[in-house]
C-alpha positions in Angstrom: 0.0 0.0 0.0 1.4 3.4 -1.0 1.4 6.4 1.4 -1.4 7.9 -0.7 -3.5 4.8 -0.2 -2.9 4.9 3.6 -3.9 8.6 3.7 -7.1 8.0 1.8 -7.9 5.1 4.1 -7.5 7.3 7.2 -9.5 10.1 5.6 -12.3 7.7 4.6 -12.4 6.4 8.2 -12.6 9.8 9.7 -15.4 10.9 7.4 -17.5 7.8 8.2 -17.2 8.2 12.0 -20.4 9.0 13.8 -20.1 12.0 16.1 -22.2 12.5 19.3 -22.2 14.4 22.5 -20.3 12.7 25.3 -22.3 10.7 27.8 -23.8 12.9 30.5 -23.3 16.1 28.5 -26.0 18.7 29.2 -25.8 21.9 27.2 -27.4 25.2 27.9 -27.8 27.6 24.9 -28.0 31.3 24.2 -27.9 32.7 20.7 -27.5 36.2 19.2 -27.4 36.9 15.5 -24.3 34.9 14.2 -23.0 33.8 17.6 -24.0 31.1 20.1 -22.9 30.6 23.7 -23.0 27.1 25.0 -22.5 26.1 28.7 -21.5 22.5 29.2 -22.7 21.6 32.6 -20.6 18.4 32.7 -17.4 20.3 32.4 -18.5 23.7 33.7 -17.1 25.4 30.6 -18.7 28.1 28.5 -17.9 28.2 24.7 -18.5 31.0 22.2 -19.3 29.5 18.8 -20.0 30.9 15.3 -23.3 30.1 13.7 -22.1 27.1 11.7 -20.4 25.5 14.8 -23.5 26.2 16.9 -25.8 24.6 14.3 -23.4 21.6 14.0 -23.4 21.1 17.8 -27.2 21.4 17.9 -27.5 18.7 15.2 -25.3 16.4 17.3 -27.3 17.2 20.4 -30.4 15.9 18.6 -28.8 12.6 17.5 -25.4 11.2 16.5 -24.4 11.9 12.9 -21.6 11.4 10.4 -19.9 14.3 8.7 -21.8 13.5 5.5 -25.1 13.6 7.4 -24.2 16.9 9.0 -23.3 18.3 5.6 -26.5 17.2 4.1 -28.5 18.8 6.9 -26.6 22.1 6.9 -25.6 22.8 3.3 -28.8 24.5 2.3 -29.1 26.5 5.5 -25.7 28.0 5.1 -25.7 28.1 1.3 -22.4 26.2 1.1 -21.1 23.6 -1.3 -21.6 20.2 0.5 -17.9 19.1 -0.2 -16.4 22.3 1.2 -18.8 22.1 4.1 -17.8 18.5 4.8 -14.2 19.7 5.1 -15.1 22.5 7.5 -17.4 20.1 9.6 -14.5 17.6 10.0 -12.4 20.4 11.5 -15.3 21.6 13.7 -16.0 18.1 15.0 -12.2 17.6 15.8 -12.3 20.9 17.7 -15.4 19.8 19.6 -13.6 16.6 20.5 -10.6 18.6 21.9 -13.1 20.8 23.9 -15.1 17.9 25.2 -18.3 19.0 23.4 -18.5 16.0 21.0 -16.7 12.8 20.4 -16.6 10.0 17.8 -19.1 7.3 18.8 -17.5 4.1 19.9 -18.5 1.1 17.9 
């Protein structure tokens, strides 16, 4: 397997992961224009999110989703190309993972 094949395999795996809120996470929301403030009662942390990140987290709060499912749900709302949106959503979900707001679901 070439390095390119390995990279494509890893990217494919990351895109197919199902994202969800961590067990026990309870989020409190406030929204203004293009910003959202989310308080995570499990961690005691407050986060300022842009509109796309807030909508993404709200979708994950409703139910676990893959990046493709998120892109399908949000592309029209934000008038973005689904592929470009998928790339942005992958970064957003990774950032949520670092912040403890979302995580890849365990199989």
